[in-house]
C-alpha positions as YAML, in Angstrom:
chain: A
units: angstrom
residues:
- id: 1
  name: UNK
  ca: [-0.13, -134.90, -155.21]
- id: 2
  name: UNK
  ca: [0.14, -133.66, -158.87]
- id: 3
  name: UNK
  ca: [3.61, -132.11, -159.65]
- id: 4
  name: UNK
  ca: [3.31, -128.63, -159.59]
- id: 5
  name: UNK
  ca: [4.28, -126.48, -162.74]
- id: 6
  name: UNK
  ca: [7.49, -125.76, -162.28]
- id: 7
  name: UNK
  ca: [8.36, -129.37, -161.59]
- id: 8
  name: UNK
  ca: [6.94, -130.43, -164.83]
- id: 9
  name: UNK
  ca: [8.89, -127.61, -166.30]
- id: 10
  name: UNK
  ca: [12.17, -128.86, -164.71]
- id: 11
  name: UNK
  ca: [11.01, -132.87, -165.94]
- id: 12
  name: UNK
  ca: [10.48, -131.62, -169.06]
- id: 13
  name: UNK
  ca: [14.10, -129.80, -169.32]
- id: 14
  name: UNK
  ca: [15.50, -133.09, -168.40]
- id: 15
  name: UNK
  ca: [13.81, -135.40, -170.81]
- id: 16
  name: UNK
  ca: [14.70, -132.81, -173.56]
- id: 17
  name: UNK
  ca: [18.42, -132.99, -171.73]
- id: 18
  name: UNK
  ca: [17.71, -136.94, -172.12]
- id: 19
  name: UNK
  ca: [16.83, -137.04, -175.66]
- id: 20
  name: UNK
  ca: [19.40, -134.96, -176.97]
- id: 21
  name: UNK
  ca: [22.47, -136.95, -175.48]
- id: 22
  name: UNK
  ca: [20.88, -140.37, -176.87]
- id: 23
  name: UNK
  ca: [20.00, -138.57, -180.12]
- id: 24
  name: UNK
  ca: [23.49, -136.95, -181.05]
- id: 25
  name: UNK
  ca: [26.89, -137.81, -178.93]
- id: 26
  name: UNK
  ca: [27.40, -135.42, -176.44]
- id: 27
  name: UNK
  ca: [30.90, -134.50, -177.82]
- id: 28
  name: UNK
  ca: [29.10, -133.73, -181.50]
- id: 29
  name: UNK
  ca: [30.55, -130.13, -182.13]
- id: 30
  name: UNK
  ca: [27.74, -129.52, -184.54]
- id: 31
  name: UNK
  ca: [24.84, -130.33, -181.75]
- id: 32
  name: UNK
  ca: [26.68, -129.35, -178.96]
- id: 33
  name: UNK
  ca: [25.39, -126.04, -178.53]
- id: 34
  name: UNK
  ca: [21.68, -127.09, -178.19]
- id: 35
  name: UNK
  ca: [22.94, -129.70, -175.63]
- id: 36
  name: UNK
  ca: [24.60, -126.73, -173.75]
- id: 37
  name: UNK
  ca: [21.36, -124.32, -174.21]
- id: 38
  name: UNK
  ca: [18.95, -126.81, -172.96]
- id: 39
  name: UNK
  ca: [21.43, -127.29, -169.89]
- id: 40
  name: UNK
  ca: [21.46, -123.88, -169.07]
- id: 41
  name: UNK
  ca: [17.47, -123.76, -169.38]
- id: 42
  name: UNK
  ca: [17.34, -126.37, -166.29]
- id: 43
  name: UNK
  ca: [20.61, -124.27, -164.44]
- id: 44
  name: UNK
  ca: [17.79, -121.00, -164.73]
- id: 45
  name: UNK
  ca: [14.84, -123.09, -163.87]
- id: 46
  name: UNK
  ca: [16.30, -124.26, -160.46]
- id: 47
  name: UNK
  ca: [18.37, -121.34, -159.72]
- id: 48
  name: UNK
  ca: [16.65, -118.94, -157.50]
- id: 49
  name: UNK
  ca: [17.29, -115.16, -159.72]
- id: 50
  name: UNK
  ca: [19.27, -113.79, -156.57]
- id: 51
  name: UNK
  ca: [21.45, -116.71, -156.89]
- id: 52
  name: UNK
  ca: [21.51, -115.83, -160.31]
- id: 53
  name: UNK
  ca: [22.65, -112.29, -159.93]
- id: 54
  name: UNK
  ca: [25.19, -113.34, -157.29]
- id: 55
  name: UNK
  ca: [26.80, -115.73, -159.70]
- id: 56
  name: UNK
  ca: [26.96, -112.81, -162.40]
- id: 57
  name: UNK
  ca: [28.16, -110.22, -159.81]
- id: 58
  name: UNK
  ca: [31.42, -112.93, -158.99]
- id: 59
  name: UNK
  ca: [32.56, -113.17, -162.53]
- id: 60
  name: UNK
  ca: [35.15, -110.83, -162.45]
- id: 61
  name: UNK
  ca: [36.73, -111.93, -159.28]
- id: 62
  name: UNK
  ca: [36.39, -115.45, -160.64]
- id: 63
  name: UNK
  ca: [39.19, -113.70, -163.30]
- id: 64
  name: UNK
  ca: [41.19, -112.07, -160.97]
- id: 65
  name: UNK
  ca: [41.80, -115.43, -159.02]
- id: 66
  name: UNK
  ca: [42.70, -117.11, -161.99]
- id: 67
  name: UNK
  ca: [44.98, -114.16, -162.93]
- id: 68
  name: UNK
  ca: [46.46, -114.63, -159.83]
- id: 69
  name: UNK
  ca: [47.17, -118.44, -160.16]
- id: 70
  name: UNK
  ca: [48.59, -118.11, -164.00]
- id: 71
  name: UNK
  ca: [51.00, -115.33, -162.24]
- id: 72
  name: UNK
  ca: [52.62, -117.92, -159.73]
- id: 73
  name: UNK
  ca: [52.36, -120.68, -162.06]
- id: 74
  name: UNK
  ca: [50.04, -122.83, -159.87]
- id: 75
  name: UNK
  ca: [47.93, -124.49, -162.86]
- id: 76
  name: UNK
  ca: [51.26, -125.52, -164.31]
- id: 77
  name: UNK
  ca: [52.59, -127.05, -160.88]
- id: 78
  name: UNK
  ca: [49.51, -128.78, -160.34]
- id: 79
  name: UNK
  ca: [49.50, -130.10, -164.43]
- id: 80
  name: UNK
  ca: [53.09, -131.47, -164.24]
- id: 81
  name: UNK
  ca: [52.79, -133.02, -160.58]
- id: 82
  name: UNK
  ca: [54.40, -136.74, -160.52]
- id: 83
  name: UNK
  ca: [53.66, -137.75, -157.27]
- id: 84
  name: UNK
  ca: [53.66, -141.53, -156.42]
- id: 85
  name: UNK
  ca: [50.04, -141.40, -155.50]
- id: 86
  name: UNK
  ca: [48.65, -139.11, -158.28]
- id: 87
  name: UNK
  ca: [45.32, -139.32, -156.79]
- id: 88
  name: UNK
  ca: [46.30, -137.42, -153.57]
- id: 89
  name: UNK
  ca: [47.53, -134.50, -155.63]
- id: 90
  name: UNK
  ca: [49.62, -131.63, -155.05]
- id: 91
  name: UNK
  ca: [49.50, -130.28, -151.52]
- id: 92
  name: UNK
  ca: [49.09, -126.51, -150.99]
- id: 93
  name: UNK
  ca: [52.68, -126.69, -149.00]
- id: 94
  name: UNK
  ca: [54.12, -127.71, -152.54]
- id: 95
  name: UNK
  ca: [52.34, -125.45, -154.60]
- id: 96
  name: UNK
  ca: [53.55, -122.48, -152.18]
- id: 97
  name: UNK
  ca: [57.16, -123.56, -152.07]
- id: 98
  name: UNK
  ca: [57.30, -124.22, -155.88]
- id: 99
  name: UNK
  ca: [55.84, -120.88, -156.51]
- id: 100
  name: UNK
  ca: [57.33, -118.70, -153.82]
- id: 101
  name: UNK
  ca: [53.55, -117.33, -152.73]
- id: 102
  name: UNK
  ca: [52.20, -117.16, -149.57]
- id: 103
  name: UNK
  ca: [50.60, -120.44, -149.08]
- id: 104
  name: UNK
  ca: [47.55, -118.39, -146.96]
- id: 105
  name: UNK
  ca: [46.95, -116.59, -150.23]
- id: 106
  name: UNK
  ca: [47.32, -120.09, -152.55]
- id: 107
  name: UNK
  ca: [44.84, -121.55, -150.56]
- id: 108
  name: UNK
  ca: [42.07, -118.47, -151.10]
- id: 109
  name: UNK
  ca: [42.96, -118.62, -154.35]
- id: 110
  name: UNK
  ca: [42.59, -122.44, -154.80]
- id: 111
  name: UNK
  ca: [39.08, -122.24, -153.72]
- id: 112
  name: UNK
  ca: [37.81, -120.29, -156.15]
- id: 113
  name: UNK
  ca: [39.61, -122.26, -159.02]
- id: 114
  name: UNK
  ca: [38.36, -125.47, -157.34]
- id: 115
  name: UNK
  ca: [34.57, -124.05, -157.20]
- id: 116
  name: UNK
  ca: [34.85, -122.99, -161.25]
- id: 117
  name: UNK
  ca: [35.69, -126.51, -161.63]
- id: 118
  name: UNK
  ca: [39.60, -125.59, -162.24]
- id: 119
  name: UNK
  ca: [41.18, -128.63, -160.88]
- id: 120
  name: UNK
  ca: [39.57, -130.94, -158.17]
- id: 121
  name: UNK
  ca: [40.43, -130.85, -154.68]
- id: 122
  name: UNK
  ca: [40.86, -134.70, -153.94]
- id: 123
  name: UNK
  ca: [41.31, -133.87, -150.51]
- id: 124
  name: UNK
  ca: [41.70, -130.41, -147.78]
- id: 125
  name: UNK
  ca: [44.67, -128.53, -149.56]
- id: 126
  name: UNK
  ca: [45.28, -131.32, -152.12]
- id: 127
  name: UNK
  ca: [44.66, -130.62, -155.96]
- id: 128
  name: UNK
  ca: [44.37, -132.73, -158.87]
- id: 129
  name: UNK
  ca: [44.53, -131.33, -162.56]
- id: 130
  name: UNK
  ca: [41.32, -132.01, -164.79]
- id: 131
  name: UNK
  ca: [40.71, -131.23, -168.41]
- id: 132
  name: UNK
  ca: [39.70, -127.91, -168.59]
- id: 133
  name: UNK
  ca: [42.88, -127.24, -166.45]
- id: 134
  name: UNK
  ca: [45.15, -129.10, -168.84]
- id: 135
  name: UNK
  ca: [43.43, -126.37, -171.78]
- id: 136
  name: UNK
  ca: [44.66, -123.32, -169.57]
- id: 137
  name: UNK
  ca: [48.08, -124.30, -169.14]
- id: 138
  name: UNK
  ca: [48.63, -124.36, -173.12]
- id: 139
  name: UNK
  ca: [50.43, -121.55, -174.08]
- id: 140
  name: UNK
  ca: [47.99, -119.57, -175.86]
- id: 141
  name: UNK
  ca: [45.10, -119.98, -173.35]
- id: 142
  name: UNK
  ca: [47.32, -118.80, -170.63]
- id: 143
  name: UNK
  ca: [48.71, -115.53, -172.61]
- id: 144
  name: UNK
  ca: [44.52, -115.47, -173.28]
- id: 145
  name: UNK
  ca: [44.00, -114.87, -169.42]
- id: 146
  name: UNK
  ca: [47.10, -112.16, -169.55]
- id: 147
  name: UNK
  ca: [45.50, -110.31, -172.22]
- id: 148
  name: UNK
  ca: [42.17, -110.48, -170.82]
- id: 149
  name: UNK
  ca: [42.46, -109.11, -167.22]
- id: 150
  name: UNK
  ca: [45.68, -106.97, -168.10]
- id: 151
  name: UNK
  ca: [44.29, -105.26, -171.57]
- id: 152
  name: UNK
  ca: [40.89, -105.54, -171.76]
- id: 153
  name: UNK
  ca: [39.64, -105.08, -167.91]
- id: 154
  name: UNK
  ca: [41.02, -101.88, -167.68]
- id: 155
  name: UNK
  ca: [39.31, -100.91, -170.71]
- id: 156
  name: UNK
  ca: [36.05, -102.63, -169.53]
- id: 157
  name: UNK
  ca: [36.52, -100.27, -166.07]
- id: 158
  name: UNK
  ca: [36.49, -97.33, -168.19]
- id: 159
  name: UNK
  ca: [33.44, -98.10, -170.65]
- id: 160
  name: UNK
  ca: [30.66, -96.40, -168.61]
- id: 161
  name: UNK
  ca: [32.84, -93.03, -168.55]
- id: 162
  name: UNK
  ca: [33.78, -93.89, -171.85]
- id: 163
  name: UNK
  ca: [29.93, -94.48, -172.92]
- id: 164
  name: UNK
  ca: [28.84, -91.35, -171.27]
- id: 165
  name: UNK
  ca: [30.87, -88.78, -173.28]
- id: 166
  name: UNK
  ca: [29.89, -89.93, -176.22]
- id: 167
  name: UNK
  ca: [26.13, -89.69, -175.13]
- id: 168
  name: UNK
  ca: [25.85, -93.66, -175.19]
- id: 169
  name: UNK
  ca: [25.69, -93.96, -178.68]
- id: 170
  name: UNK
  ca: [27.27, -96.98, -180.17]
- id: 171
  name: UNK
  ca: [30.89, -95.89, -181.43]
- id: 172
  name: UNK
  ca: [30.81, -95.03, -185.02]
- id: 173
  name: UNK
  ca: [34.79, -94.26, -185.17]
- id: 174
  name: UNK
  ca: [37.81, -96.28, -183.77]
- id: 175
  name: UNK
  ca: [38.66, -93.15, -181.53]
- id: 176
  name: UNK
  ca: [35.38, -93.51, -179.46]
- id: 177
  name: UNK
  ca: [36.34, -96.92, -178.24]
- id: 178
  name: UNK
  ca: [36.76, -97.09, -174.72]
- id: 179
  name: UNK
  ca: [40.14, -98.55, -175.60]
- id: 180
  name: UNK
  ca: [41.38, -95.48, -176.87]
- id: 181
  name: UNK
  ca: [39.74, -93.38, -174.20]
- id: 182
  name: UNK
  ca: [41.56, -95.71, -171.31]
- id: 183
  name: UNK
  ca: [45.20, -95.68, -173.08]
- id: 184
  name: UNK
  ca: [45.18, -92.88, -175.29]
- id: 185
  name: UNK
  ca: [45.75, -94.70, -178.58]
- id: 186
  name: UNK
  ca: [44.06, -96.99, -180.66]
- id: 187
  name: UNK
  ca: [44.36, -100.56, -179.90]
- id: 188
  name: UNK
  ca: [46.83, -101.44, -183.18]
- id: 189
  name: UNK
  ca: [48.88, -98.35, -182.19]
- id: 190
  name: UNK
  ca: [49.23, -99.49, -178.75]
- id: 191
  name: UNK
  ca: [50.40, -102.82, -179.30]
- id: 192
  name: UNK
  ca: [52.63, -101.82, -181.34]
- id: 193
  name: UNK
  ca: [54.79, -99.87, -178.21]
- id: 194
  name: UNK
  ca: [53.80, -102.86, -175.90]
- id: 195
  name: UNK
  ca: [55.48, -105.95, -177.07]
- id: 196
  name: UNK
  ca: [54.70, -108.50, -174.49]
- id: 197
  name: UNK
  ca: [50.98, -107.57, -174.91]
- id: 198
  name: UNK
  ca: [51.23, -108.31, -178.17]
- id: 199
  name: UNK
  ca: [52.66, -111.72, -178.02]
- id: 200
  name: UNK
  ca: [50.40, -112.09, -175.43]
- id: 201
  name: UNK
  ca: [47.57, -111.57, -178.00]
- id: 202
  name: UNK
  ca: [49.11, -113.19, -181.01]
- id: 203
  name: UNK
  ca: [49.72, -116.21, -178.68]
- id: 204
  name: UNK
  ca: [46.13, -116.27, -177.79]
- id: 205
  name: UNK
  ca: [44.67, -115.82, -181.12]
- id: 206
  name: UNK
  ca: [46.98, -119.20, -182.62]
- id: 207
  name: UNK
  ca: [45.94, -121.01, -179.64]
- id: 208
  name: UNK
  ca: [42.37, -120.31, -179.77]
- id: 209
  name: UNK
  ca: [42.23, -121.83, -183.65]
- id: 210
  name: UNK
  ca: [43.33, -124.98, -182.58]
- id: 211
  name: UNK
  ca: [40.53, -127.65, -182.36]
- id: 212
  name: UNK
  ca: [38.70, -125.72, -184.71]
- id: 213
  name: UNK
  ca: [36.81, -126.58, -187.49]
- id: 214
  name: UNK
  ca: [38.28, -125.45, -190.84]
- id: 215
  name: UNK
  ca: [36.31, -123.55, -193.57]
- id: 216
  name: UNK
  ca: [38.04, -125.87, -195.96]
- id: 217
  name: UNK
  ca: [35.93, -128.71, -194.41]
- id: 218
  name: UNK
  ca: [32.58, -126.92, -194.47]
- id: 219
  name: UNK
  ca: [32.81, -124.61, -197.03]
- id: 220
  name: UNK
  ca: [32.57, -126.50, -200.90]
- id: 221
  name: UNK
  ca: [35.63, -124.43, -202.30]
- id: 222
  name: UNK
  ca: [36.09, -126.54, -205.71]
- id: 223
  name: UNK
  ca: [31.98, -126.23, -206.28]
- id: 224
  name: UNK
  ca: [31.48, -122.44, -205.39]
- id: 225
  name: UNK
  ca: [35.19, -121.08, -206.50]
- id: 226
  name: UNK
  ca: [37.65, -123.64, -208.16]
- id: 227
  name: UNK
  ca: [35.37, -124.53, -210.40]
- id: 228
  name: UNK
  ca: [34.46, -121.90, -213.43]
- id: 229
  name: UNK
  ca: [37.43, -120.23, -212.40]
- id: 230
  name: UNK
  ca: [39.12, -118.50, -215.74]
- id: 231
  name: UNK
  ca: [42.05, -120.50, -216.72]
- id: 232
  name: UNK
  ca: [43.08, -117.66, -218.45]
- id: 233
  name: UNK
  ca: [42.92, -114.84, -215.57]
- id: 234
  name: UNK
  ca: [46.36, -115.88, -213.92]
- id: 235
  name: UNK
  ca: [45.03, -115.16, -210.10]
- id: 236
  name: UNK
  ca: [43.08, -117.23, -207.93]
- id: 237
  name: UNK
  ca: [43.05, -115.61, -204.97]
- id: 238
  name: UNK
  ca: [43.96, -112.74, -203.01]
- id: 239
  name: UNK
  ca: [44.47, -112.75, -198.97]
- id: 240
  name: UNK
  ca: [43.62, -109.01, -198.06]
- id: 241
  name: UNK
  ca: [45.41, -108.69, -194.22]
- id: 242
  name: UNK
  ca: [46.27, -112.15, -194.47]
- id: 243
  name: UNK
  ca: [49.26, -111.95, -191.93]
- id: 244
  name: UNK
  ca: [52.14, -114.54, -192.54]
- id: 245
  name: UNK
  ca: [49.93, -116.50, -194.99]
- id: 246
  name: UNK
  ca: [48.42, -119.07, -192.98]
- id: 247
  name: UNK
  ca: [45.47, -119.42, -194.75]
- id: 248
  name: UNK
  ca: [46.98, -119.97, -198.40]
- id: 249
  name: UNK
  ca: [49.34, -122.17, -196.93]
- id: 250
  name: UNK
  ca: [46.48, -124.30, -195.49]
- id: 251
  name: UNK
  ca: [44.85, -123.95, -198.73]
- id: 252
  name: UNK
  ca: [47.65, -125.25, -200.88]
- id: 253
  name: UNK
  ca: [48.42, -128.20, -198.37]
- id: 254
  name: UNK
  ca: [45.06, -129.30, -199.27]
- id: 255
  name: UNK
  ca: [44.85, -129.12, -203.18]
- id: 256
  name: UNK
  ca: [48.30, -129.11, -203.48]
- id: 257
  name: UNK
  ca: [50.20, -126.98, -206.90]
- id: 258
  name: UNK
  ca: [47.67, -128.56, -209.42]
- id: 259
  name: UNK
  ca: [44.54, -128.32, -207.81]
- id: 260
  name: UNK
  ca: [44.52, -124.61, -207.63]
- id: 261
  name: UNK
  ca: [43.71, -122.97, -210.86]
- id: 262
  name: UNK
  ca: [46.31, -119.54, -210.73]
- id: 263
  name: UNK
  ca: [48.47, -117.33, -208.53]
- id: 264
  name: UNK
  ca: [48.01, -116.86, -204.93]
- id: 265
  name: UNK
  ca: [48.94, -113.25, -203.43]
- id: 266
  name: UNK
  ca: [49.15, -112.69, -199.82]
- id: 267
  name: UNK
  ca: [48.25, -108.86, -199.14]
- id: 268
  name: UNK
  ca: [49.17, -107.45, -195.84]
- id: 269
  name: UNK
  ca: [51.01, -104.22, -194.31]
- id: 270
  name: UNK
  ca: [53.90, -106.24, -193.47]
- id: 271
  name: UNK
  ca: [54.19, -108.54, -196.05]
- id: 272
  name: UNK
  ca: [57.83, -108.99, -197.25]
- id: 273
  name: UNK
  ca: [58.52, -110.74, -200.64]
- id: 274
  name: UNK
  ca: [59.72, -113.85, -200.12]
- id: 275
  name: UNK
  ca: [63.40, -114.66, -200.87]
- id: 276
  name: UNK
  ca: [62.26, -118.46, -201.93]
- id: 277
  name: UNK
  ca: [61.66, -118.49, -206.20]
- id: 278
  name: UNK
  ca: [59.79, -121.67, -204.87]
- id: 279
  name: UNK
  ca: [57.36, -120.13, -202.49]
- id: 280
  name: UNK
  ca: [53.67, -121.02, -202.56]
- id: 281
  name: UNK
  ca: [52.40, -117.66, -203.07]
- id: 282
  name: UNK
  ca: [53.75, -114.20, -204.04]
- id: 283
  name: UNK
  ca: [53.59, -111.06, -201.20]
- id: 284
  name: UNK
  ca: [52.30, -107.44, -201.40]
- id: 285
  name: UNK
  ca: [52.27, -104.60, -199.48]
- id: 286
  name: UNK
  ca: [48.97, -103.29, -199.43]
- id: 287
  name: UNK
  ca: [46.83, -101.27, -197.06]
- id: 288
  name: UNK
  ca: [43.50, -101.77, -197.28]
- id: 289
  name: UNK
  ca: [42.23, -98.49, -196.79]
- id: 290
  name: UNK
  ca: [43.76, -97.93, -200.54]
- id: 291
  name: UNK
  ca: [42.24, -99.25, -203.96]
- id: 292
  name: UNK
  ca: [43.10, -102.48, -204.64]
- id: 293
  name: UNK
  ca: [45.53, -103.08, -207.01]
- id: 294
  name: UNK
  ca: [44.88, -106.77, -208.26]
- id: 295
  name: UNK
  ca: [41.97, -106.95, -210.44]
- id: 296
  name: UNK
  ca: [39.47, -109.22, -211.72]
- id: 297
  name: UNK
  ca: [41.13, -112.03, -209.44]
- id: 298
  name: UNK
  ca: [38.73, -115.12, -209.16]
- id: 299
  name: UNK
  ca: [38.75, -114.58, -205.34]
- id: 300
  name: UNK
  ca: [38.98, -111.70, -202.79]
- id: 301
  name: UNK
  ca: [39.58, -113.13, -199.35]
- id: 302
  name: UNK
  ca: [38.92, -111.53, -195.91]
- id: 303
  name: UNK
  ca: [39.73, -113.33, -192.65]
- id: 304
  name: UNK
  ca: [38.99, -111.91, -189.38]
- id: 305
  name: UNK
  ca: [39.30, -108.56, -190.67]
- id: 306
  name: UNK
  ca: [35.58, -106.59, -190.43]
- id: 307
  name: UNK
  ca: [34.72, -106.99, -186.87]
- id: 308
  name: UNK
  ca: [38.10, -104.95, -185.71]
- id: 309
  name: UNK
  ca: [36.94, -101.69, -187.75]
- id: 310
  name: UNK
  ca: [32.84, -100.00, -187.63]
- id: 311
  name: UNK
  ca: [30.88, -100.00, -190.32]
- id: 312
  name: UNK
  ca: [31.62, -96.54, -191.71]
- id: 313
  name: UNK
  ca: [35.35, -97.85, -192.56]
- id: 314
  name: UNK
  ca: [34.27, -101.34, -193.33]
- id: 315
  name: UNK
  ca: [32.22, -100.14, -196.27]
- id: 316
  name: UNK
  ca: [35.53, -98.36, -197.21]
- id: 317
  name: UNK
  ca: [37.71, -102.05, -197.37]
- id: 318
  name: UNK
  ca: [34.85, -103.77, -199.21]
- id: 319
  name: UNK
  ca: [34.55, -100.72, -201.53]
- id: 320
  name: UNK
  ca: [37.64, -100.89, -202.35]
- id: 321
  name: UNK
  ca: [37.60, -104.73, -203.22]
- id: 322
  name: UNK
  ca: [34.03, -104.34, -205.26]
- id: 323
  name: UNK
  ca: [35.57, -101.95, -207.57]
- id: 324
  name: UNK
  ca: [38.23, -104.51, -208.40]
- id: 325
  name: UNK
  ca: [36.03, -107.44, -208.64]
- id: 326
  name: UNK
  ca: [34.87, -108.91, -212.21]
- id: 327
  name: UNK
  ca: [30.99, -108.75, -212.29]
- id: 328
  name: UNK
  ca: [29.41, -112.07, -212.24]
- id: 329
  name: UNK
  ca: [32.88, -113.64, -211.51]
- id: 330
  name: UNK
  ca: [34.80, -112.50, -208.90]
- id: 331
  name: UNK
  ca: [33.71, -113.61, -205.34]
- id: 332
  name: UNK
  ca: [34.37, -112.23, -202.43]
- id: 333
  name: UNK
  ca: [35.08, -114.64, -199.06]
- id: 334
  name: UNK
  ca: [34.76, -113.13, -195.54]
- id: 335
  name: UNK
  ca: [35.09, -115.46, -192.53]
- id: 336
  name: UNK
  ca: [33.79, -114.19, -189.29]
- id: 337
  name: UNK
  ca: [31.23, -114.55, -186.65]
- id: 338
  name: UNK
  ca: [27.81, -114.35, -188.01]
- id: 339
  name: UNK
  ca: [25.29, -113.97, -185.45]
- id: 340
  name: UNK
  ca: [21.84, -115.07, -185.55]
- id: 341
  name: UNK
  ca: [19.04, -112.68, -185.57]
- id: 342
  name: UNK
  ca: [17.56, -113.54, -182.60]
- id: 343
  name: UNK
  ca: [18.83, -115.39, -179.36]
- id: 344
  name: UNK
  ca: [22.15, -114.95, -180.12]
- id: 345
  name: UNK
  ca: [24.57, -117.32, -178.06]
- id: 346
  name: UNK
  ca: [25.93, -115.91, -175.08]
- id: 347
  name: UNK
  ca: [29.63, -116.10, -175.67]
- id: 348
  name: UNK
  ca: [29.09, -114.26, -179.31]
- id: 349
  name: UNK
  ca: [27.53, -111.65, -177.65]
- id: 350
  name: UNK
  ca: [29.75, -111.01, -175.42]
- id: 351
  name: UNK
  ca: [32.30, -110.92, -178.24]
- id: 352
  name: UNK
  ca: [30.56, -108.30, -180.14]
- id: 353
  name: UNK
  ca: [30.86, -106.08, -176.56]
- id: 354
  name: UNK
  ca: [34.71, -106.77, -176.62]
- id: 355
  name: UNK
  ca: [35.09, -105.70, -180.23]
- id: 356
  name: UNK
  ca: [33.30, -102.22, -179.54]
- id: 357
  name: UNK
  ca: [35.37, -102.25, -176.48]
- id: 358
  name: UNK
  ca: [38.83, -102.58, -178.46]
- id: 359
  name: UNK
  ca: [38.08, -101.28, -181.33]
- id: 360
  name: UNK
  ca: [34.91, -99.48, -182.12]
- id: 361
  name: UNK
  ca: [33.98, -102.78, -184.45]
- id: 362
  name: UNK
  ca: [31.12, -105.55, -184.02]
- id: 363
  name: UNK
  ca: [30.49, -108.76, -184.52]
- id: 364
  name: UNK
  ca: [27.73, -108.33, -187.07]
- id: 365
  name: UNK
  ca: [23.82, -110.55, -187.19]
- id: 366
  name: UNK
  ca: [22.94, -112.04, -190.68]
- id: 367
  name: UNK
  ca: [20.85, -109.54, -191.40]
- id: 368
  name: UNK
  ca: [23.93, -106.46, -190.52]
- id: 369
  name: UNK
  ca: [26.01, -108.78, -192.81]
- id: 370
  name: UNK
  ca: [23.59, -108.30, -195.73]
- id: 371
  name: UNK
  ca: [22.93, -104.78, -195.63]
- id: 372
  name: UNK
  ca: [26.68, -104.03, -195.43]
- id: 373
  name: UNK
  ca: [27.39, -105.84, -198.83]
- id: 374
  name: UNK
  ca: [24.04, -104.28, -200.30]
- id: 375
  name: UNK
  ca: [25.28, -100.90, -199.18]
- id: 376
  name: UNK
  ca: [28.94, -101.76, -201.60]
- id: 377
  name: UNK
  ca: [26.70, -102.89, -204.24]
- id: 378
  name: UNK
  ca: [27.78, -106.75, -203.25]
- id: 379
  name: UNK
  ca: [25.09, -109.75, -203.19]
- id: 380
  name: UNK
  ca: [25.16, -111.89, -200.79]
- id: 381
  name: UNK
  ca: [26.01, -115.39, -202.42]
- id: 382
  name: UNK
  ca: [25.13, -117.61, -198.86]
- id: 383
  name: UNK
  ca: [26.19, -118.30, -195.57]
- id: 384
  name: UNK
  ca: [28.27, -121.34, -194.47]
- id: 385
  name: UNK
  ca: [28.03, -121.73, -190.75]
- id: 386
  name: UNK
  ca: [29.18, -124.77, -188.11]
- id: 387
  name: UNK
  ca: [28.16, -123.47, -185.05]
- id: 388
  name: UNK
  ca: [25.08, -121.25, -184.42]
- id: 389
  name: UNK
  ca: [26.31, -117.89, -183.56]
- id: 390
  name: UNK
  ca: [30.04, -119.28, -184.26]
- id: 391
  name: UNK
  ca: [32.23, -118.06, -187.44]
- id: 392
  name: UNK
  ca: [31.52, -118.99, -190.88]
- id: 393
  name: UNK
  ca: [31.99, -118.13, -194.28]
- id: 394
  name: UNK
  ca: [30.45, -115.24, -196.20]
- id: 395
  name: UNK
  ca: [30.18, -115.48, -199.91]
- id: 396
  name: UNK
  ca: [29.43, -112.37, -202.03]
- id: 397
  name: UNK
  ca: [29.46, -111.44, -205.57]
- id: 398
  name: UNK
  ca: [29.45, -108.04, -207.78]
- id: 399
  name: UNK
  ca: [26.16, -107.37, -208.93]
- id: 400
  name: UNK
  ca: [25.83, -106.88, -212.62]
...
């Protein structure tokens, strides 16, 4: 009997996966997204549509189980287990005793987590750690679990009410975000008044950067920025909204004091002038809603700023930068997610919804970036992307 069309489809997908693995190491971060996409296609082809829907329904409950586990410290206890026979794992009784949680509740939570692939149930009511668990117990990712459940989910619950109030249009102002609707404050104002949530957010943002490709490794800085710099111009880079200056420090660490032609300036609302006269960058208090005081710099740098704001406000921010740029000399470097115009990866598509939810912001496609730059008198110099749909570098110049 000849194979059915569905069987042929499955065999074709399996062959695609086999070829991808043989061609490129599965650990290769550049090719991993394509391999995962093929694996997802295979799952979708095998899974009945009704089962796919049930899996989607269960996702909030998975988040809830993980949040309970974090609150009780279950994953940390399993990670730190030092049994004489580690293959036996940590017992339910031990988890209950160490966490002071009810054993019946813990057993129910652990059923969900092991089914999710977080920890392994080595035998009845015994659990051992695995690589996913070891990632979650890192402070940044544990903080991320708390932040997503405690801060984001309350706003998610109110999303339909919020969108209904605004006639189901994409929010154009920060006051129209579901977060503002839920907490009666903007995200940034609310975080200032809730230091525990702010700490979780900061830890999560720092943690998720670990292991990610640095823009210094895939964007040709020497060719595109250092080369052609006017040595008479003393300012090389202005890092706008650069927080504590981590990006400027990384830049200086890579190129040294002699490798960068000019001064580095950090601009932020909280920026303070360093007491150390040997500091590697200057600090300047600055609000990016106001005119840019440093004019004619070689580079203006914005990292993870614009996705926090709706398009009208982004135009204001970028217009101030464009006004300060010297045509055919200054360059604007934007480091953000760059979505493809079609078939956006799920994580990035969800991140766009997250930005809408929290800030009335958005993650932008290549076409949307080009349009936004054009609207403020800037031209695209190019996109540099390591992973499809991931974070990358957008270079822009001022029209002459």
